[in-house]
TIPA-82076 format. One line per 4 residues: number of its first residue (from 0); for each residue x, y, z of C-alpha. Coordinates in nm, 4 decimals, always signed. Layout:
BEGIN
NUM	X:Y:Z  ...
//
This chain:
BEGIN
0	+0.0190:-0.5755:+2.0547  +0.2442:-0.2981:+2.1908  +0.1916:+0.0749:+2.2339  +0.3509:+0.4083:+2.1475
4	+0.3787:+0.6727:+2.4184  +0.3953:+0.9997:+2.2263  +0.5030:+1.3264:+2.3877  +0.3555:+1.5882:+2.1593
8	+0.4545:+1.9412:+2.0687  +0.8118:+1.8820:+1.9492  +0.9179:+2.0250:+1.6159  +1.0938:+1.8114:+1.3600
12	+1.4085:+1.8997:+1.1705  +1.6756:+1.7343:+0.9623  +1.6624:+1.4698:+0.6933  +1.4668:+1.1484:+0.6525
16	+1.4610:+0.8892:+0.3753  +1.1546:+0.6808:+0.2823  +1.1668:+0.3023:+0.2970  +1.0990:+0.0785:+0.0006
20	+0.7380:+0.0609:-0.1126  +0.5377:-0.2008:+0.0752  +0.2713:-0.2431:-0.1929  +0.5273:-0.2976:-0.4664
24	+0.7329:-0.5353:-0.2532  +0.4320:-0.7607:-0.1883  +0.3810:-0.7948:-0.5637  +0.7387:-0.8472:-0.6796
28	+0.8218:-1.0906:-0.3982  +0.5193:-1.2994:-0.4985  +0.6403:-1.2937:-0.8607  +0.9513:-1.4969:-0.7674
32	+0.7203:-1.8031:-0.7601  +0.6999:-1.7855:-1.1395  +1.0539:-1.9147:-1.1959  +1.2874:-2.1850:-1.0683
36	+1.5803:-1.9472:-1.1026  +1.7140:-1.6964:-0.8507  +1.5576:-1.3516:-0.8261  +1.7343:-1.0792:-0.6248
40	+1.5272:-0.7874:-0.4945  +1.6701:-0.4832:-0.3144  +1.5224:-0.1941:-0.1138  +1.2694:-0.4297:+0.0457
44	+1.1114:-0.2724:+0.3570  +1.1650:-0.5023:+0.6535  +0.8171:-0.4519:+0.7942  +0.5731:-0.6970:+0.9485
48	+0.3646:-0.7661:+0.6368  +0.6753:-0.8306:+0.4250  +0.8353:-1.0528:+0.6893  +0.5167:-1.2574:+0.7106
52	+0.5020:-1.2970:+0.3320  +0.8648:-1.4129:+0.3271  +0.7885:-1.6641:+0.6036  +0.4935:-1.7863:+0.3953
56	+0.7221:-1.8379:+0.0950  +0.9801:-2.0193:+0.3060  +0.7061:-2.2497:+0.4340  +0.6247:-2.3313:+0.0710
60	+0.9826:-2.4387:+0.0102  +1.1237:-2.1203:-0.1429  +1.4922:-2.0701:-0.0586  +1.5314:-1.7183:+0.0826
64	+1.8639:-1.5510:+0.1642  +1.9075:-1.2104:+0.3281  +2.2114:-1.0706:+0.1468  +2.2062:-0.7311:+0.3196
68	+1.9562:-0.5021:+0.4868  +1.6630:-0.4877:+0.2491  +1.8329:-0.7133:-0.0080  +1.7027:-1.0683:-0.0522
72	+1.7495:-1.3515:-0.2985  +1.4656:-1.5931:-0.3706  +1.4816:-1.9293:-0.5434  +1.1542:-2.1172:-0.5916
76	+1.2979:-2.4352:-0.7441  +1.1621:-2.6702:-0.4787  +0.8082:-2.5566:-0.3983  +0.6139:-2.8141:-0.1950
80	+0.3095:-2.8790:-0.4162  +0.1320:-3.0750:-0.1439  +0.1782:-2.8005:+0.1138  +0.0298:-2.5253:-0.1051
84	-0.2889:-2.7352:-0.1152  -0.2932:-2.7974:+0.2617  -0.5330:-2.6571:+0.5198  -0.2391:-2.5141:+0.7157
88	-0.1210:-2.3116:+0.4158  -0.4708:-2.1789:+0.3455  -0.5138:-2.0789:+0.7114  -0.1853:-1.8854:+0.7089
92	-0.2812:-1.7091:+0.3847  -0.6116:-1.6016:+0.5375  -0.4259:-1.4061:+0.8071  -0.2141:-1.2047:+0.5627
96	-0.3609:-0.9565:+0.3152  -0.0506:-0.9733:+0.0954  -0.1013:-1.3462:+0.0437  -0.3549:-1.2697:-0.2310
100	-0.0581:-1.1975:-0.4565  +0.0701:-1.5569:-0.4513  -0.2517:-1.6939:-0.6053  -0.1778:-1.5881:-0.9624
104	+0.1811:-1.7196:-0.9685  +0.0782:-2.0539:-0.8105  -0.2107:-2.1006:-1.0545  +0.0086:-2.0082:-1.3524
108	+0.2973:-2.2349:-1.2601  +0.1345:-2.5300:-1.0830  -0.2209:-2.5261:-1.2179  -0.4037:-2.4817:-0.8872
112	-0.4274:-2.2419:-0.5934  -0.6488:-2.1638:-0.2942  -0.7813:-1.8110:-0.2526  -0.9002:-1.7530:+0.1063
116	-1.0773:-1.4401:+0.2183  -0.7805:-1.2094:+0.2822  -0.6850:-1.0636:+0.6173  -0.5280:-0.7224:+0.6767
120	-0.6845:-0.3868:+0.7578  -1.0409:-0.3595:+0.8874  -1.1430:-0.0786:+0.6537  -1.4528:-0.2217:+0.4903
124	-1.5289:-0.4767:+0.2223  -1.2414:-0.5749:-0.0035  -1.3807:-0.7732:-0.2934  -1.1786:-1.0393:-0.4700
128	-1.4225:-1.0774:-0.7608  -1.1899:-0.8980:-1.0043  -0.9094:-1.1452:-0.9323  -1.1207:-1.4579:-0.9647
132	-1.3249:-1.3484:-1.2675  -1.0011:-1.2623:-1.4489  -0.8495:-1.6004:-1.3708  -1.1586:-1.7873:-1.4864
136	-1.1490:-1.5927:-1.8141  -0.8021:-1.7431:-1.8616  -0.9475:-2.0916:-1.8274  -0.9345:-2.1678:-1.4551
140	-1.2290:-2.3336:-1.2823  -1.3359:-2.2021:-0.9430  -1.5292:-2.3624:-0.6596  -1.5912:-2.2822:-0.2945
144	-1.4266:-2.5032:-0.0332  -1.6503:-2.4677:+0.2718  -1.4149:-2.6534:+0.5068  -1.1297:-2.4122:+0.4325
148	-1.3429:-2.1018:+0.3739  -1.1584:-2.0438:+0.0485  -1.2072:-2.0445:-0.3263  -1.0265:-2.3239:-0.5070
152	-0.8936:-2.2406:-0.8525  -0.7617:-2.5071:-1.0854  -0.6764:-2.5599:-1.4480  -0.8858:-2.8546:-1.5719
156	-0.6838:-3.1722:-1.6200  -0.5318:-3.1990:-1.9671  -0.5932:-2.8306:-2.0398  -0.3852:-2.5132:-2.0207
160	-0.4536:-2.1505:-1.9403  -0.5396:-1.9601:-2.2569  -0.5150:-1.5908:-2.3323  -0.8388:-1.3930:-2.3479
164	-0.9780:-1.0406:-2.3646  -1.1156:-0.8983:-2.0426  -1.2570:-0.5657:-1.9274  -1.2045:-0.5393:-1.5528
168	-1.5030:-0.4240:-1.3482  -1.2683:-0.2049:-1.1433  -0.9111:-0.0855:-1.1882  -0.7926:-0.2970:-0.8956
172	-0.4166:-0.2816:-0.8384  -0.3910:-0.6248:-0.6767  -0.6473:-0.7652:-0.9176  -0.4510:-0.6421:-1.2187
176	-0.1255:-0.7745:-1.0711  -0.2734:-1.1165:-0.9991  -0.4279:-1.1521:-1.3442  -0.1079:-1.0283:-1.5064
180	+0.1014:-1.2897:-1.3261  -0.1513:-1.5608:-1.4151  -0.1394:-1.4603:-1.7810  +0.2378:-1.4738:-1.8336
184	+0.2216:-1.8487:-1.9127  -0.1237:-1.8521:-2.0784  -0.1202:-1.9620:-2.4421  -0.1789:-1.6807:-2.6892
188	-0.2508:-1.3180:-2.6062  -0.4278:-1.1759:-2.3025  -0.5735:-0.8254:-2.3163  -0.6485:-0.6551:-1.9831
192	-0.8552:-0.3374:-2.0260  -0.9280:-0.0981:-1.7380  -0.6060:-0.2261:-1.5843  -0.4509:-0.0413:-1.2913
196	-0.1430:+0.1556:-1.3923  +0.0110:+0.2661:-1.0595  +0.3922:+0.2973:-1.0490  +0.4075:-0.0200:-0.8387
200	+0.2177:-0.2124:-1.1060  +0.4575:-0.0681:-1.3636  +0.7434:-0.1943:-1.1484  +0.5942:-0.5434:-1.1427
204	+0.5738:-0.5323:-1.5226  +0.9361:-0.4212:-1.5355  +1.0461:-0.7177:-1.3250  +0.8357:-0.9648:-1.5248
208	+0.9761:-0.8322:-1.8520  +1.3302:-0.8632:-1.7154  +1.2427:-1.2238:-1.6291  +1.1343:-1.2845:-1.9899
212	+0.7638:-1.2009:-1.9946  +0.6126:-1.0371:-2.3049  +0.4046:-0.7385:-2.1906  +0.2906:-0.4294:-2.3817
216	+0.1161:-0.1133:-2.2645  +0.3002:-0.0707:-1.9344  +0.1874:+0.2534:-1.7695  -0.1500:+0.2547:-1.9463
220	-0.4867:+0.0972:-1.8641  -0.4590:-0.1429:-2.1589  -0.2134:-0.4271:-2.1079  -0.1345:-0.7002:-2.3576
224	+0.0413:-1.0156:-2.2421  +0.1684:-1.2827:-2.4774  +0.2292:-1.6111:-2.3022  +0.5797:-1.7530:-2.2759
228	+0.7030:-2.0996:-2.1787  +0.9134:-1.9999:-1.8781  +1.0732:-1.7104:-1.6917  +1.4325:-1.6762:-1.5747
232	+1.6445:-1.5002:-1.3133  +1.6487:-1.1218:-1.2714  +1.7405:-0.8411:-1.0342  +1.5026:-0.5684:-0.9227
236	+1.4996:-0.2599:-0.6983  +1.1827:-0.1509:-0.5200  +1.0749:+0.2142:-0.5494  +1.0628:+0.4460:-0.2456
240	+0.7265:+0.4296:-0.0701  +0.5081:+0.7191:-0.1872  +0.2880:+0.6697:+0.1194  +0.5824:+0.7296:+0.3515
244	+0.6754:+1.0371:+0.1507  +0.3229:+1.1718:+0.1936  +0.3252:+1.0830:+0.5639  +0.6497:+1.2750:+0.6184
248	+0.5136:+1.5807:+0.4351  +0.2101:+1.5642:+0.6642  +0.4237:+1.5353:+0.9781  +0.6265:+1.8417:+0.8846
252	+0.3155:+2.0451:+0.8072  +0.1116:+1.9576:+1.1172  +0.4113:+2.0248:+1.3424  +0.5046:+2.3504:+1.1601
256	+0.8484:+2.2036:+1.0985  +1.1049:+2.2067:+0.8194  +1.2076:+1.8692:+0.6818  +1.4157:+1.7351:+0.3932
260	+1.2866:+1.4074:+0.2489  +1.5606:+1.2358:+0.0475  +1.5442:+1.0145:-0.2621  +1.1663:+1.0159:-0.3142
264	+1.1506:+0.9166:-0.6857  +0.9631:+1.2422:-0.7480  +0.8482:+1.1425:-1.0970  +0.6515:+0.8542:-0.9458
268	+0.4638:+1.0617:-0.6851  +0.1947:+1.1731:-0.9281  -0.0382:+1.4367:-0.7812  +0.0576:+1.3721:-0.4182
272	+0.2697:+1.6898:-0.3812  -0.0072:+1.8985:-0.5442  -0.2678:+1.7628:-0.3014  -0.0637:+1.8945:-0.0091
276	-0.0178:+2.2244:-0.1924  -0.3976:+2.2522:-0.2130  -0.3939:+2.2550:+0.1683  -0.1421:+2.5405:+0.1631
280	+0.1666:+2.3283:+0.2343  +0.4799:+2.4422:+0.0500  +0.6386:+2.1374:-0.1139  +0.9674:+2.2178:-0.2891
284	+1.1251:+1.9736:-0.5331  +1.5026:+1.9696:-0.5055  +1.6234:+1.7230:-0.7639  +1.4918:+1.3895:-0.6386
288	+1.4361:+1.5273:-0.2872  +1.1472:+1.7179:-0.1288  +1.1932:+2.0075:+0.1133  +0.9031:+2.1170:+0.3344
292	+0.9827:+2.4547:+0.4978  +0.8474:+2.5722:+0.8324  +0.5306:+2.7790:+0.7878  +0.3211:+2.9967:+1.0161
296	-0.0051:+2.9167:+0.8414  -0.1465:+2.6839:+0.5772  -0.4290:+2.8370:+0.3742  -0.6603:+2.5913:+0.2009
300	-0.7285:+2.6709:-0.1637  -1.0798:+2.6947:-0.3006  -1.1955:+2.5786:-0.6411  -1.2070:+2.8469:-0.9117
304	-1.5774:+2.9037:-0.8508  -1.5151:+2.9605:-0.4812  -1.6594:+2.6282:-0.3650  -1.5052:+2.4238:-0.0839
308	-1.1908:+2.2267:-0.1647  -1.2545:+1.8530:-0.2034  -0.9849:+1.5861:-0.1827  -1.1002:+1.2487:-0.3115
312	-0.9335:+0.9215:-0.3997  -0.9310:+0.7900:-0.7557  -0.7511:+0.5274:-0.9635  -0.4002:+0.6273:-1.0691
316	-0.3031:+0.8869:-1.1781  -0.5609:+1.0107:-0.9279  -0.4938:+1.0311:-0.5540  -0.4208:+0.7042:-0.3759
320	-0.6820:+0.6331:-0.1050  -0.4053:+0.5359:+0.1373  -0.3065:+0.9023:+0.1852  -0.6483:+1.0500:+0.2578
324	-0.6095:+0.9791:+0.6312  -0.2879:+1.1817:+0.6408  -0.4338:+1.4691:+0.4366  -0.7350:+1.4772:+0.6700
328	-0.5104:+1.5155:+0.9747  -0.3068:+1.7927:+0.8094  -0.6290:+1.9800:+0.7304  -0.7074:+2.0007:+1.1045
332	-0.4589:+2.2860:+1.1466  -0.5050:+2.4565:+0.8106  -0.6929:+2.7827:+0.7582  -1.0152:+2.7005:+0.5797
336	-1.2341:+2.3975:+0.5260  -1.1949:+2.0860:+0.3144  -1.4155:+1.7905:+0.2239  -1.2403:+1.4522:+0.2397
340	-1.4177:+1.1975:+0.0179  -1.3037:+0.8378:+0.0678  -1.4793:+0.6581:-0.2156  -1.3236:+0.3143:-0.2001
344	-1.3623:+0.1914:+0.1602  -1.6656:+0.2577:+0.3782  -1.4960:+0.2187:+0.7178  -1.1744:+0.4083:+0.6679
348	-1.2923:+0.7398:+0.8103  -1.4266:+0.6001:+1.1366  -1.0983:+0.6824:+1.3136  -1.1952:+1.0532:+1.3113
352	-1.3851:+1.0091:+1.6389  -1.0464:+1.0009:+1.8129  -0.9402:+1.3186:+1.6359  -1.2644:+1.4839:+1.7494
356	-1.1824:+1.3756:+2.1070  -0.8471:+1.5525:+2.0607  -1.0273:+1.8750:+1.9678  -1.0406:+1.8561:+1.5897
360	-1.3395:+2.0163:+1.4177  -1.4596:+1.7383:+1.1908  -1.8095:+1.6546:+1.0702  -1.8443:+1.2912:+0.9637
364	-2.1152:+1.3190:+0.6999  -2.1406:+0.9464:+0.6238  -1.9004:+0.6478:+0.6009  -1.7321:+0.8021:+0.2957
368	-1.7189:+1.1782:+0.3606  -1.5866:+1.4083:+0.6303  -1.5674:+1.7890:+0.6452  -1.2659:+1.9314:+0.8283
372	-1.2833:+2.2895:+0.9594  -0.9255:+2.3989:+1.0192  -0.7972:+2.5554:+1.3430  -0.5174:+2.7506:+1.1691
376	-0.2978:+2.6516:+1.4668  -0.5075:+2.8737:+1.6980  -0.5947:+2.5643:+1.8998  -0.3524:+2.2832:+1.9814
380	-0.4871:+1.9299:+1.9816  -0.4979:+1.7660:+2.3247  -0.3410:+1.4303:+2.4049  -0.5566:+1.1207:+2.3958
384	-0.5469:+0.7436:+2.4420  -0.6400:+0.5595:+2.1248  -0.5919:+0.2412:+1.9221  -0.4701:+0.2067:+1.5649
388	-0.7482:+0.0492:+1.3543  -0.5398:+0.0087:+1.0362  -0.2018:+0.1038:+0.8899  -0.2938:+0.4418:+0.7409
392	-0.5270:+0.5560:+1.0191  -0.2546:+0.4474:+1.2599  +0.0066:+0.6749:+1.1052  -0.2495:+0.9576:+1.0908
396	-0.3194:+0.9203:+1.4632  +0.0550:+0.9157:+1.5295  +0.0954:+1.2406:+1.3340  -0.1878:+1.3972:+1.5347
400	-0.0360:+1.2802:+1.8650  +0.3036:+1.4278:+1.7678  +0.1372:+1.7704:+1.7376  -0.0830:+1.7445:+2.0471
404	-0.0374:+1.9053:+2.3876  +0.0561:+1.6389:+2.6406  +0.1301:+1.2683:+2.6154  -0.0806:+1.0333:+2.4065
408	-0.0866:+0.6544:+2.4089  -0.1496:+0.4648:+2.0857  -0.2161:+0.0938:+2.1258  -0.2400:-0.1853:+1.8678
412	+0.0712:-0.0476:+1.6987  +0.1339:-0.3750:+1.5181  -0.0992:-0.2216:+1.2595  +0.1499:+0.0636:+1.2114
416	+0.4450:-0.1767:+1.2112  +0.2803:-0.3654:+0.9248  +0.3526:-0.0699:+0.6982  +0.6262:+0.1454:+0.8532
420	+0.9723:+0.0153:+0.9386  +1.1179:+0.1246:+1.2765  +0.9017:+0.4353:+1.2538  +0.9573:+0.5378:+1.6163
424	+1.3370:+0.5271:+1.5858  +1.3397:+0.7113:+1.2547  +1.1095:+0.9870:+1.3789  +1.2943:+1.0247:+1.7080
428	+1.6100:+1.0890:+1.5041  +1.4480:+1.4038:+1.3595  +1.3036:+1.5385:+1.6841  +0.9971:+1.3335:+1.7783
432	+0.9492:+1.1910:+2.1298  +0.8060:+0.8419:+2.0868  +0.8588:+0.5528:+2.3270  +0.7673:+0.1955:+2.2346
436	+0.6201:-0.0299:+2.5039
//
């Protein structure tokens, strides 16, 4: 699994640039299955989850060419229809969370698809009801295949997918994306209400429209899709990863360092910069860059009535749940207290026991809420041996270790590698001391 040996206490300085967005890349790469023609995608992060998805596509018969670093062409003109119904394919999908995104394109184009229980982070229940209910509303039949531990979705013989109105039970990003990709070939008009509207979902819509899809309402929670006969070739560039941007802001703050983060697509960061400002972190916009200056102290704001600051996740344009782990770690050294409320996943805060071992003052109220009482840098965290439970907790533990006194060991770093490309090398270039074993 590999480990990071982290020598803490070194300040960061210089410039760093975020990678392409993992969550967008998983969606747009899956969308190439909707056409026989070539699709070229650039700024793809070459991380473990993306590499595994590309290998999955190649196993299906998709022709993949690496044109340059982060630039790939995909041509799905010879997909093996027998293989996508095989037990081997279903087993591989079950090991990769991102594989959920191929279900919609396969169902739309070939009329059938398996939907295994997805793998990925161990952060609590991750329902797939929204995906499957949406697909059945478009005319697919679903059944449970006990031997493969997967749902089987198929368009009844002699029938076609048909547009329909649906009100999603939750504004699921992957659910919206999957239903959207299923609907592009459905006859008539599909209305998706309570749709997710994250920038990455908007990017998927942009690619689909460039491929010939007919979509209205992009950027809102009400999408309308009019079915078309086929899609064609297109080119697409993935946005910078907002989660990396937030992680780098957190690293600078916890280490009392100055850092310039380049080419962040500031307009697509939503309230992320303001959430760090609520913790007292100065976040300066410089064109499309962010500068975080070195600060002596970070004073947590209170609400106007004087009550304790609360940071909670919410559907876009609210705060993405993937950054709460980083904000929690930053709060450890702020002046004041903050309540972190993780509404979506019930196991995502369990990593705080390691932070408590390092000397953080954190009260875990329940699986969804934690109160952080800041040290105001009067007490330095101590080094610790720990394991990364998921991508975002992993980067939060890495940030904590970088600020700690002594040398920490973080194991199970494949979880971090799933979401962050060459993170040790990139951080060492700006002053960190991280050794990979």
